[in-house]
N, C-alpha and C positions, 0 to 999 in steps of 0.2 A: 367681466364676469367669467369669460371663458378661460382667460389667462389664470385666474385662480385654480380652476379645475385641472389645468394643464400642469401647474406647479404641484398640485397635490398628487396627481398621477405620476409625475416624474419622482417626486420624493418618495412615494410608496415604492415605486419600481426600484429605485436605488437601494431602499432599505431591504427589500426582498432579495435582490442580487447580493447584497453585502452579506445577509444572512445565510446565504446558500455558499458563499466563498468561505466564510470563516467558522462554519459548523465543523466539528471535529469528525474524523473518520469514525464510522460505527465499528465497534469491536463486538462481534457476535457472542452470545453466551455459550454456544456450543459449536464444536467443530463441524457438526452436521449442517449448521447454517451457513457454511462457507462455500464458496465455489471453489473448484480444484483445477489446478494446471500441473501437468506432469511433463518432464522433459528433461533433456541433457543439458547441464550448466555449461555455457560457453564462457561466462565471465562473472566474476565477483569483484566488486570494487567499492570504494568509499564514495559517499556523495552526501551533500546536506550536512546539517550538524550532526555528526556521529552516526549517519545512517549508513546502512549496508545495503548495496543494490546487487541484483541478480539479473542476468539475461539467460534465456533458455534458447537452445537451438531451434530455429525455424518460428519463433515467436517474437514478434514485434514490441511486446509489452516488457516493460521494466517493472520488476518487483522489489520491494524495499522493505527492510526492517527498521522502523522508525526508532531512532536512537539505539540501534543494535549494539554499538560499542559501549554504551553506558550500561547495557545489560550483562556485560562481561564477555561478549563474543569477541574473538580475535580475527581480524580480517585476514591476515596471513594463513592462519590455521584453516579457515573456511576456504580460501582460494586453493590451497593444496589438496584438502579433502574433497571438495566438491567439483571442481573444474573437471570437465569430461565425463562426469557420473550423472546418473539419473536421480531426480528428486521429485518430490510431491510437494507443492505449495498450495496452502488454503489461504483464501483471501475473502473479505466481505464484498458483498454486492453494494455498490454506491457509485454516485456520479457527482462530479463537481464542475462548475463553469470553468474552473482553471484548468482542467484536463477534459475538454469536450470529446475527444476521441477515445477516452478510456486507456491511454498508453502507459499509465503509470499506476501500479496497484500496490496498495498496503498490505503486506504479507502479515497473516496472523500465525501460521503454523508452517514450519519448515521441517519436512521429514526426508530422511535419508538412510538407505539401507535398513529399512524397518524400524527406525527409532526417530524420536522427536529431537531435533537439534534446538529448535526454539518454539515456544508456544506462548504467545502473548495473551491468549484467552485465560490461561491459568494464572498469569502474572497480574491481570486486571481484575478478574472476578474472584 
């Protein structure tokens, strides 16, 4: 009888864990709902399927534009324009078991020199 409850518990736990892993990254409806990171770009590089990744000086977090190359962004242009310059990154607050330390953040808005280079919120909503 106890084995039945153990199996039910394990099955429910697995289902909840899988749901947390496979849920999509939430895209806020407004830029004001985002967290903000500012800093000097030390690297811009490709990663994942058409993703564009950014690293800021003194920040251990990797920020990425999901499928950024599919949105028409050009990696080489971003590398030339942003490397060594200050940017503002807006990203949603979320957590996933695949990244328990929150070291990778989905970028929603990328601002440079007072203008938006990328705005996923406007593309999605």
